[in-house]
C-alpha positions in Angstrom: -25.2 7.8 -16.3 -21.6 6.8 -15.9 -20.8 5.4 -12.4 -17.9 7.3 -10.8 -14.8 5.2 -10.3 -13.8 6.3 -6.8 -16.0 7.2 -3.8 -15.9 10.9 -2.7 -14.8 9.8 0.8 -11.9 7.7 -0.4 -8.4 9.2 -0.4 -6.8 8.5 -3.8 -3.7 10.5 -3.2 -2.0 11.2 0.2 1.2 13.3 0.4 2.8 13.4 3.8 5.8 15.6 4.9 7.3 15.6 1.4 10.7 17.1 1.1 12.8 17.7 -2.0 15.9 19.8 -2.5 18.4 20.4 -5.3 21.7 21.2 -3.7 21.0 24.1 -1.2 17.7 25.0 -2.9 14.9 23.5 -0.8 11.8 23.2 -3.1 9.4 21.1 -1.0 9.6 21.3 2.7 7.2 19.0 4.7 4.5 19.5 2.1 1.1 17.8 2.8 -1.9 17.2 0.7 -5.0 14.9 0.6 -7.0 14.3 -2.6 -10.3 12.4 -2.5 -12.3 10.7 -5.2 -14.2 13.1 -7.5 -12.4 16.1 -6.0 -10.5 18.8 -7.9 -7.7 20.4 -6.0 -5.8 23.3 -7.5 -2.2 23.8 -6.3 -1.5 27.6 -6.5 2.0 28.9 -6.3 4.5 31.4 -7.8 6.8 30.4 -10.7 9.6 28.3 -9.3 7.7 27.4 -6.2 7.9 23.7 -6.8 4.6 22.9 -8.4 6.1 20.9 -11.3 8.5 19.2 -9.0 5.5 18.1 -7.0 3.9 16.5 -10.0 7.1 14.7 -11.0 7.4 13.3 -7.5 3.8 12.0 -7.6 4.3 10.0 -10.8 7.7 8.8 -9.8 9.9 10.8 -12.2 11.7 12.4 -9.2 12.5 10.7 -5.9 11.8 12.9 -2.9 14.5 13.3 -0.1 11.9 12.2 2.5 8.2 11.9 3.1 5.6 9.6 1.5 3.4 9.7 -1.5 0.5 7.2 -1.3 -1.3 6.7 -4.6 -4.3 4.3 -4.6 -3.0 2.9 -1.3 0.5 2.2 -2.8 3.7 3.9 -1.7 4.9 5.3 -5.1 8.6 5.2 -4.2 8.6 1.7 -3.0 7.4 0.3 -6.3 9.6 -1.3 -9.0 9.4 -0.1 -12.6 6.7 -2.6 -13.7 4.5 -1.9 -10.6 5.0 1.8 -11.2 4.0 1.6 -14.9 0.8 -0.3 -13.9 -0.1 2.3 -11.4 0.5 5.1 -13.9 -2.3 3.7 -16.1 -4.7 5.0 -13.5 -3.2 8.5 -13.7 -3.8 10.8 -16.6 -1.2 13.6 -17.2 -1.9 16.7 -19.3 1.4 18.2 -20.1 1.8 22.0 -20.2 3.4 21.6 -23.7 0.7 19.1 -24.8 3.5 16.7 -25.9 1.7 15.6 -29.1 3.8 13.8 -31.7 4.1 16.1 -34.7 4.6 13.3 -37.2 1.4 11.5 -36.1 -2.2 12.2 -37.0 -4.7 13.0 -34.2 -5.9 9.4 -34.5 -2.3 8.0 -34.2 -1.6 10.3 -31.2 -4.6 8.9 -29.3 -3.8 5.3 -30.3 -0.2 5.6 -29.0 -0.9 5.0 -25.3 -3.1 2.1 -26.2 -0.4 0.5 -28.3 2.2 0.6 -25.6 -0.2 -0.6 -22.9 0.3 -4.3 -22.0 -3.4 -5.0 -22.4 -4.0 -5.5 -26.1 -7.2 -4.1 -27.6 -8.9 -5.3 -30.9 -8.8 -2.6 -33.6 -12.6 -2.1 -33.4 -12.4 -1.4 -29.7 -9.4 1.0 -30.3 -11.5 2.9 -32.9 -14.4 3.2 -30.5 -12.1 4.5 -27.7 -10.5 7.1 -30.0 -13.9 8.2 -31.2 -15.3 8.5 -27.7 -12.3 10.5 -26.4 -12.5 12.9 -29.3 -16.2 13.3 -28.9 -15.7 14.1 -25.2 -13.5 17.1 -26.2 -15.8 17.9 -29.2 -13.1 17.4 -31.8 -14.1 14.2 -33.6 -13.8 16.0 -36.9 -10.0 16.4 -36.5 -9.3 12.7 -36.3 -7.2 12.5 -39.4 -5.6 16.0 -39.1 -2.0 16.6 -38.1 -1.2 18.6 -34.9 0.3 21.4 -37.1 -3.1 22.0 -38.6 -4.7 22.7 -35.2 -5.0 25.8 -33.1 -3.4 26.0 -29.7 -6.7 25.4 -28.0 -7.4 22.4 -30.2 -4.0 20.9 -29.5 -4.8 21.2 -25.8 -8.1 19.4 -26.3 -6.4 16.6 -28.3 -3.8 16.2 -25.5 -6.7 16.0 -23.0 -8.4 13.4 -25.2 -5.3 11.3 -25.2 -5.2 11.6 -21.4 -8.8 10.4 -21.2 -8.4 7.4 -23.5 -7.1 5.1 -20.8 -10.0 6.2 -18.5 -7.8 7.4 -15.6 -9.1 7.8 -12.1 -6.9 10.8 -11.4 -5.9 13.5 -13.9 -2.8 15.7 -13.2 -3.1 19.0 -15.1 0.2 21.0 -15.4 -0.8 24.6 -16.1 -3.6 23.6 -18.5 -4.4 27.2 -19.7 -0.9 28.5 -20.1 -0.3 30.1 -23.6 -4.1 30.3 -24.4 -6.1 33.4 -24.9 -8.7 34.1 -22.1 -11.7 32.8 -24.0 -10.0 29.5 -25.1 -8.6 29.2 -21.5 -12.2 29.3 -20.1 -13.3 26.7 -22.6 -10.6 24.4 -21.4 -11.5 25.0 -17.8 -15.2 24.2 -18.6 -14.1 21.0 -20.4 -12.2 20.0 -17.2 -15.3 20.5 -15.1 -17.4 18.6 -17.6 -15.0 15.6 -17.6 -15.1 15.5 -13.8 -18.9 15.4 -13.9 -19.1 12.8 -16.6 -16.4 10.4 -15.4 -16.2 11.1 -11.7 -12.4 11.6 -11.9 -10.3 13.3 -9.3 -7.8 16.0 -10.4 -4.8 17.7 -9.2 -4.4 21.0 -11.1 -1.2 23.0 -11.1 -2.1 26.6 -12.1 -1.5 30.3 -11.5 -4.6 31.2 -13.6 -7.1 32.6 -11.2 -10.0 31.8 -13.6 -8.9 28.2 -13.4 -8.6 28.4 -9.6 -12.0 29.9 -9.2 -14.0 27.8 -11.8 -12.3 24.4 -11.6 -11.4 23.9 -7.9 -13.3 22.3 -5.1 -10.4 23.0 -2.9 -7.2 25.2 -3.2 -3.8 24.6 -1.7 -1.3 27.4 -1.7 2.3 26.2 -2.2 4.6 28.7 -0.5 8.0 28.3 1.1 7.8 24.6 0.1 4.8 24.0 2.3 1.1 23.9 2.2 1.0 27.4 3.4 -2.8 27.8 3.3 -5.7 25.8 2.0 -9.5 26.0 1.7 -12.2 26.7 -0.8 -11.7 29.6 -3.1 -14.4 31.6 -1.4 -12.6 31.2 1.9 -9.1 32.1 0.7 -10.1 35.3 -1.0 -11.2 36.5 2.5 -7.9 35.5 4.1 -6.2 38.6 5.5 -2.7 37.1 5.5 -0.6 39.2 3.1 1.2 36.2 1.7 -2.2 34.7 0.8 -3.8 37.9 -0.4 -1.0 38.5 -3.0 -2.5 35.6 -5.1 -6.0 37.2 -5.1 -5.3 40.9 -5.7 
């Protein structure tokens, strides 16, 4: 049994009154969110509602106009570059596009984040970490293949394995099932659930896939008009009579 890293009562991510605009376009407007250890929150919103902007603010790629993002008790936007890089090690990020390096084998793609990490690992340990990450996503047999040889679902799994290799305490999923057929999408969702159970990770999942919302979430936040317009468990939100909420579930 693997001991979870963060207690379920511990806040690992706190977002308070976050605001972000681009010119006259207000994307986030006093947005609030609390993520606790071993919890999966799905942020549900329309295209262009600010979901990807939210993730970029969380990992420090975008600076908000106002508000605070507290990640593992640290104010993200008060950190210098070195401090921010160290904090990011605790945060796994699954890109919507997978972001695998086409010129590298699966093994080399997984080794890459370990090579650039300031903690050096012996090759034997690197091999063990790569093998374990690939075993977790059930693709150990692809270790010496190139990304071009893999299906879309397999590439998504490899990207997830690369995310897992640094043993993050939070995983940020950006539209994890986009571009996948329904069956493969459900397999990825089940893998996300299995990873949470095995490693006790918390996750913030950006999605408009209702299967993902239903199956992967402990809690759902609806991002609408730049705010946390509504929130609750999936079973609660589908009974909400507000027309703006119901449009997501019809």
